[in-house]
C-alpha positions as CSV (number, residue, x, y, z in Angstrom):
1,M,-131.3,-62.5,44.9
2,T,-129.3,-63.2,41.8
3,G,-125.6,-63.6,41.3
4,A,-125.1,-66.1,44.2
5,A,-121.7,-67.7,44.3
6,R,-121.7,-71.5,44.2
7,P,-120.0,-73.5,47.0
8,L,-116.6,-74.7,46.3
9,H,-117.1,-78.2,47.8
10,N,-119.8,-80.7,47.5
11,G,-118.6,-83.3,49.9
12,P,-120.1,-84.3,53.3
13,A,-118.0,-81.8,55.2
14,N,-119.8,-79.0,53.4
15,D,-123.2,-80.4,54.4
16,T,-122.1,-80.2,58.0
17,S,-121.0,-76.6,57.6
18,A,-124.2,-75.7,55.9
19,M,-126.2,-76.8,59.0
20,R,-124.1,-74.6,61.2
21,R,-124.0,-71.4,59.2
22,P,-123.1,-68.5,61.4
23,I,-125.6,-66.3,59.6
24,D,-128.5,-68.5,60.9
25,Q,-127.4,-68.4,64.5
26,P,-129.8,-66.8,67.0
27,S,-127.4,-64.0,67.7
28,A,-127.1,-63.2,64.0
29,I,-130.9,-63.2,63.6
30,A,-131.3,-60.9,66.7
31,S,-128.7,-58.5,65.2
32,R,-130.7,-58.3,61.9
33,L,-133.9,-57.8,63.9
34,L,-132.4,-54.9,65.7
35,I,-131.2,-53.3,62.5
36,N,-134.7,-53.7,61.0
37,V,-136.3,-52.1,64.1
38,V,-134.0,-49.1,63.8
39,F,-134.7,-48.8,60.1
40,C,-138.5,-48.9,60.8
41,C,-138.1,-46.1,63.4
42,L,-136.2,-44.0,61.0
43,I,-138.9,-44.4,58.4
44,A,-141.6,-43.4,60.9
45,L,-139.5,-40.4,61.9
46,G,-139.2,-39.3,58.3
47,V,-142.9,-39.6,57.6
48,T,-143.6,-37.6,60.8
49,L,-141.2,-34.8,59.9
50,A,-142.9,-34.7,56.4
51,G,-146.1,-33.7,58.2
52,K,-148.0,-37.0,57.6
53,G,-149.4,-37.9,61.0
54,A,-148.2,-38.4,64.5
55,W,-145.1,-40.2,65.5
56,D,-146.8,-43.1,67.3
57,T,-149.3,-43.7,64.6
58,N,-146.6,-43.8,61.9
59,L,-144.5,-46.1,64.1
60,A,-147.6,-48.4,64.5
61,Y,-147.6,-48.9,60.8
62,S,-143.9,-48.9,60.0
63,L,-142.8,-51.3,62.7
64,P,-145.2,-54.2,62.0
65,I,-144.9,-53.8,58.2
66,G,-141.1,-53.7,58.3
67,T,-140.7,-56.4,60.9
68,L,-143.2,-58.9,59.4
69,S,-141.7,-58.4,55.9
70,W,-138.2,-59.0,57.2
71,L,-139.3,-62.0,59.3
72,F,-141.1,-63.6,56.4
73,I,-138.2,-63.2,54.1
74,D,-135.5,-64.2,56.6
75,L,-137.4,-67.4,57.7
76,G,-138.2,-68.2,54.1
77,R,-134.5,-67.8,53.2
78,I,-133.5,-70.2,55.9
79,A,-136.1,-72.8,54.8
80,L,-135.2,-72.5,51.1
81,T,-131.5,-72.8,51.6
82,R,-131.5,-75.5,54.3
83,G,-128.7,-78.0,53.6
84,S,-126.9,-75.6,51.3
85,A,-123.7,-73.8,52.0
86,V,-125.0,-70.7,50.3
87,P,-127.3,-68.8,52.8
88,W,-129.6,-67.1,50.3
89,P,-132.0,-68.4,47.5
90,H,-130.5,-68.5,44.1
91,G,-132.2,-66.9,41.0
92,W,-136.0,-66.4,40.8
93,R,-136.7,-67.9,44.1
94,G,-135.0,-65.0,45.9
95,W,-137.1,-62.4,44.0
96,L,-140.3,-64.3,44.6
97,L,-139.5,-64.6,48.3
98,M,-138.9,-60.9,48.6
99,L,-142.2,-60.1,46.7
100,A,-144.2,-62.5,49.0
101,G,-142.6,-61.2,52.1
102,T,-143.3,-57.6,51.1
103,T,-146.9,-58.4,50.3
104,F,-147.4,-60.2,53.6
105,G,-145.8,-57.5,55.7
106,F,-147.7,-54.7,53.9
107,V,-151.2,-56.4,54.2
108,V,-150.9,-57.7,57.8
109,G,-148.8,-54.7,59.1
110,T,-151.2,-52.1,57.7
111,A,-154.1,-54.0,59.3
112,I,-152.3,-53.9,62.6
113,G,-151.6,-50.2,62.2
114,N,-155.3,-49.6,61.4
115,L,-156.3,-51.3,64.6
116,Y,-153.9,-49.1,66.6
117,S,-155.3,-45.9,65.0
118,G,-158.9,-47.0,65.5
119,G,-159.6,-48.2,62.0
120,T,-160.7,-51.6,60.7
121,F,-158.9,-54.9,60.3
122,D,-160.7,-55.5,57.1
123,V,-158.0,-56.3,54.5
124,L,-160.3,-55.5,51.5
125,A,-160.8,-52.0,52.8
126,L,-157.1,-51.2,52.9
127,A,-157.0,-50.6,49.1
128,Q,-159.7,-47.9,49.4
129,Q,-157.6,-45.7,51.8
130,H,-156.4,-42.4,50.4
131,D,-152.8,-43.1,51.5
132,F,-152.7,-46.6,50.1
133,A,-150.4,-45.8,47.2
134,S,-147.8,-43.8,49.3
135,T,-147.8,-46.5,52.0
136,L,-147.3,-49.2,49.3
137,V,-144.4,-47.3,47.7
138,I,-142.7,-46.8,51.1
139,T,-143.1,-50.4,52.0
140,V,-141.7,-51.7,48.7
141,A,-138.8,-49.3,48.8
142,A,-138.0,-50.0,52.4
143,S,-138.2,-53.8,51.9
144,A,-136.0,-53.7,48.9
145,A,-133.4,-51.5,50.7
146,I,-133.3,-53.7,53.8
147,C,-133.2,-56.9,51.8
148,F,-130.3,-55.6,49.6
149,L,-128.4,-54.5,52.8
150,F,-128.7,-57.9,54.4
151,Y,-128.0,-59.7,51.1
152,S,-124.9,-57.7,50.4
153,R,-123.6,-58.2,54.0
154,G,-124.3,-61.9,53.9
155,K,-122.8,-62.4,50.5
156,A,-119.6,-60.6,51.4
157,R,-119.1,-62.6,54.6
158,F,-120.0,-65.8,52.8
159,L,-117.3,-65.1,50.2
160,E,-114.8,-64.3,52.9
161,A,-115.6,-67.6,54.7
162,T,-115.3,-69.4,51.4
163,I,-111.8,-67.9,50.8
164,A,-110.8,-68.8,54.3
165,Q,-112.0,-72.4,53.9
166,A,-110.0,-72.6,50.6
167,Q,-106.9,-71.3,52.5
168,R,-107.4,-73.9,55.2
169,D,-107.8,-76.7,52.6
170,A,-104.6,-75.6,50.9
171,A,-102.8,-75.5,54.3
172,E,-104.0,-79.0,55.0
173,A,-102.8,-80.3,51.7
174,R,-99.5,-78.6,52.2
175,L,-99.1,-80.1,55.6
176,K,-99.8,-83.6,54.3
177,L,-97.3,-83.1,51.5
178,L,-94.7,-82.1,54.1
179,E,-95.4,-85.2,56.2
180,T,-95.1,-87.5,53.2
181,Q,-91.7,-85.9,52.4
182,L,-90.5,-86.2,56.0
183,E,-91.3,-89.9,56.7
184,P,-89.5,-91.3,53.6
185,H,-86.5,-89.1,54.6
186,M,-86.3,-90.8,58.0
187,L,-86.9,-94.2,56.5
188,F,-84.1,-93.7,54.0
189,N,-81.6,-92.8,56.7
190,T,-82.6,-95.8,58.8
191,L,-82.3,-98.3,55.9
192,A,-78.9,-96.9,55.0
193,N,-77.8,-97.6,58.6
194,L,-79.4,-101.0,58.5
195,R,-77.4,-101.9,55.3
196,V,-74.2,-101.2,57.1
197,L,-75.1,-103.3,60.1
198,V,-76.1,-106.3,57.9
199,A,-72.6,-106.6,56.7
200,T,-70.8,-105.8,60.0
201,D,-73.1,-107.0,62.8
202,P,-76.0,-109.3,61.7
203,P,-77.5,-109.8,65.2
204,R,-77.8,-106.0,65.8
205,A,-79.1,-105.6,62.2
206,Q,-81.9,-108.1,63.1
207,A,-82.7,-106.3,66.3
208,M,-82.7,-103.0,64.4
209,L,-85.1,-104.4,61.8
210,D,-87.5,-105.6,64.5
211,H,-87.5,-102.1,66.0
212,L,-88.0,-100.6,62.5
213,I,-91.0,-102.9,61.9
214,A,-92.5,-101.9,65.3
215,Y,-92.0,-98.2,64.5
216,L,-93.5,-98.4,61.1
217,R,-96.5,-100.4,62.4
218,A,-97.1,-97.7,65.1
219,T,-96.7,-94.9,62.6
220,L,-99.0,-96.4,60.0
221,G,-101.6,-97.3,62.6
222,A,-101.6,-93.8,64.1
223,S,-104.2,-91.2,63.1
224,R,-103.3,-89.2,60.0
225,G,-105.1,-86.2,61.4
226,T,-103.6,-82.7,61.8
227,L,-103.2,-83.2,65.6
228,H,-102.6,-86.1,68.0
229,P,-101.9,-86.4,71.7
230,L,-98.5,-85.4,72.9
231,A,-98.2,-88.8,74.6
232,D,-98.3,-90.4,71.1
233,E,-95.7,-88.0,69.8
234,F,-93.4,-89.1,72.7
235,A,-94.1,-92.7,72.0
236,R,-93.0,-92.3,68.4
237,V,-89.8,-90.7,69.6
238,A,-89.2,-93.5,72.1
239,D,-89.5,-96.1,69.3
240,Y,-87.2,-94.1,67.1
241,L,-84.6,-93.7,69.9
242,A,-84.8,-97.4,70.6
243,L,-84.1,-98.0,66.9
244,M,-81.1,-95.8,67.0
245,A,-79.8,-97.3,70.2
246,V,-79.5,-100.7,68.5
247,R,-77.1,-99.1,65.9
248,M,-75.2,-96.8,68.2
249,G,-75.1,-99.0,71.3
250,P,-73.5,-97.2,74.4
251,R,-72.8,-94.1,72.4
252,L,-76.4,-93.1,72.7
253,A,-78.1,-92.3,76.0
254,F,-81.5,-90.5,76.2
255,T,-84.3,-89.4,78.6
256,L,-87.9,-88.5,77.9
257,D,-89.6,-86.0,80.2
258,L,-93.4,-85.6,79.6
259,P,-95.5,-84.2,82.4
260,E,-98.7,-86.0,83.0
261,S,-100.7,-82.8,82.7
262,L,-99.5,-82.4,79.0
263,A,-99.9,-86.1,77.9
264,Q,-103.3,-85.5,76.2
265,A,-102.4,-82.0,74.8
266,S,-103.0,-81.9,71.0
267,V,-99.9,-81.3,69.0
268,P,-99.0,-81.7,65.3
269,P,-97.5,-85.2,64.5
270,L,-93.8,-85.6,63.5
271,L,-92.5,-82.6,65.3
272,L,-90.0,-84.2,67.7
273,Q,-88.6,-87.1,65.5
274,P,-86.9,-84.8,62.9
275,L,-85.3,-82.8,65.8
276,V,-84.1,-86.0,67.5
277,E,-82.8,-87.4,64.1
278,N,-81.0,-84.1,63.5
279,A,-79.4,-84.2,67.0
280,I,-78.1,-87.7,66.4
281,R,-76.9,-87.2,62.9
282,H,-75.2,-83.8,63.4
283,G,-74.6,-83.8,67.2
284,L,-73.8,-87.3,68.5
285,E,-72.5,-89.2,65.4
286,P,-69.5,-86.8,64.7
287,Q,-68.2,-87.6,68.2
288,V,-66.4,-90.9,68.9
289,E,-67.9,-91.0,72.4
290,G,-71.4,-90.2,71.2
291,G,-73.5,-88.3,73.7
292,R,-76.8,-87.8,75.4
293,I,-80.2,-86.6,74.2
294,D,-82.9,-85.2,76.5
295,V,-86.4,-84.6,75.2
296,Q,-88.6,-82.4,77.4
297,A,-92.1,-80.9,77.2
298,R,-93.3,-78.1,79.4
299,L,-96.1,-75.5,79.6
300,L,-95.1,-71.9,79.6
301,E,-96.8,-69.2,81.6
302,D,-98.4,-67.6,78.5
303,A,-100.3,-70.9,77.7
304,R,-97.8,-72.1,75.1
305,I,-96.2,-75.5,74.8
306,Q,-92.5,-75.8,74.6
307,L,-90.9,-79.0,73.2
308,A,-87.1,-79.1,73.6
309,V,-84.5,-81.6,72.2
310,R,-81.1,-81.1,73.9
311,D,-78.0,-83.0,72.9
312,T,-74.4,-83.0,74.2
313,G,-73.0,-83.5,70.8
314,A,-70.6,-81.5,68.5
315,G,-72.5,-78.3,68.7
316,L,-73.8,-76.0,65.9
317,T,-70.3,-75.2,64.5
318,G,-69.0,-78.8,64.7
319,A,-72.2,-80.1,63.0
320,G,-72.0,-77.5,60.2
321,L,-75.3,-76.0,61.1
322,T,-74.2,-72.4,61.3
323,G,-75.4,-69.8,58.9
324,A,-77.5,-71.3,56.1
325,G,-77.9,-74.5,58.1
326,L,-80.0,-72.8,60.7
327,N,-82.4,-71.9,58.0
328,G,-82.7,-75.4,56.7
329,G,-80.1,-75.2,54.0
330,A,-77.0,-76.8,55.3
331,P,-74.7,-78.5,52.9
332,G,-75.7,-82.0,51.9
333,G,-79.3,-81.5,52.9
334,S,-78.5,-81.6,56.6
335,G,-81.2,-79.1,57.4
336,F,-84.1,-81.0,55.7
337,G,-85.8,-82.0,58.9
338,L,-85.5,-78.6,60.5
339,Q,-86.8,-76.9,57.3
340,Q,-89.9,-79.2,57.3
341,V,-90.6,-78.6,61.0
342,R,-90.5,-74.8,60.4
343,E,-92.7,-75.0,57.4
344,R,-95.3,-77.2,59.2
345,L,-95.4,-74.9,62.2
346,A,-95.9,-71.9,59.9
347,T,-98.6,-73.7,58.0
348,L,-100.5,-74.6,61.2
349,Y,-99.9,-71.6,63.5
350,G,-98.4,-68.8,61.5
351,A,-96.0,-66.6,63.4
352,A,-97.2,-68.2,66.7
353,G,-95.3,-71.4,65.9
354,T,-91.5,-71.1,66.2
355,L,-88.4,-73.3,66.0
356,E,-85.1,-72.1,67.6
357,L,-81.7,-73.7,67.6
358,I,-79.6,-72.5,70.6
359,A,-76.0,-73.3,71.2
360,G,-75.2,-74.2,74.8
361,S,-72.0,-74.6,76.8
362,A,-69.4,-77.3,76.0
363,G,-70.8,-78.0,72.5
364,S,-74.4,-78.8,73.5
365,T,-77.3,-77.8,71.3
366,S,-81.0,-77.2,72.0
367,A,-83.7,-77.3,69.4
368,T,-86.9,-75.7,70.9
369,V,-90.4,-75.7,69.4
370,T,-93.0,-73.4,70.8
371,F,-96.7,-73.0,69.8
372,P,-100.0,-72.1,71.5
373,L,-101.6,-74.8,73.6
374,N,-105.3,-74.3,72.8
375,A,-105.0,-72.7,69.3
376,Q,-106.8,-74.5,66.5
377,P,-104.7,-75.3,63.4
378,H,-105.0,-72.6,60.7
379,E,-106.6,-70.2,63.2
380,H,-104.3,-67.5,62.0
381,L,-106.0,-67.6,58.6
382,T,-109.4,-66.5,60.1
383,A,-108.3,-64.3,63.0
384,Q,-109.6,-61.1,61.3
385,G,-112.6,-60.2,59.2
386,L,-114.3,-63.5,58.9
387,D,-117.3,-63.1,61.2
388,C,-120.0,-64.5,58.9
389,R,-123.0,-63.9,61.1
390,G,-124.6,-61.5,58.7
């Protein structure tokens, strides 16, 4: 089995994946066994149609020879590649395994066939039979054909899985990059507001700094994984709104609505905070009287989570978020947070993750994020053609 591709990764994660290779699962082994049995039956049928013996006698030779050869090679393959991401032996070991399996299957399988047909189990007597050469040729040819079939199928699926893993790794790296871009953006805006308060209202600046420290401590202490509980996401938003309330005072009112049933639902981090920041900056701040922000989570009937941030601010037109702004390109960088949320949803869920801005009555605006409840991140990358069971 030459020409084996080498694994792309050598870290601990790869060791774990190697121990759970789909090609070594019982269902995959049973599938290959079934193919092997069908192949043996076809060989027995071909020999029978060629006028060389009865069907049952030919099957008594073909079935044990083919099955024992395949079983020896497949179990040997699993033993030789244990702990490796590549599910077949590399180089000369693959050829030696096929030779040993073919020899084992031929000797033992032919002896079993002899017993069925009333002959002897004596292995030394096998070489003296008149049909020894033809049986050996058929065995070697059949073993080589079935090994090549399984090897080709396994290699193709392994390469597909390797490509999918590379895509998932790239998506993870892109997601982390987007998060690192987003958090300094929020911090820069907060520090700019803090600078103004230091000069105009030192006590409020001190309170705002305390909230900022608490927010950063919670953010830095949180998991940096791809997902975290929705309750943690709401806690981050609550800290951020408390931070903004110090600066805006009575101009900012807000409510948070998280059903208990969704508190532990897994969601991507930093989805809500950019939407809330966008609502404050482009909805409430342009108005002298400020406004209200309502953050709500709910489960839709089609098993999707919907997160909504509604404000009673200036509206899309008043905030300058029409046209290009809806696509993350409003003048002055006003659409930065929206653009990052869209890109992160696309990276994690593909077309199943969406962000919509909806203009409501009396200048209100609703930013709605929707994505599947139980979908694993990057599942859209492996939805088709990556069944690697072999």
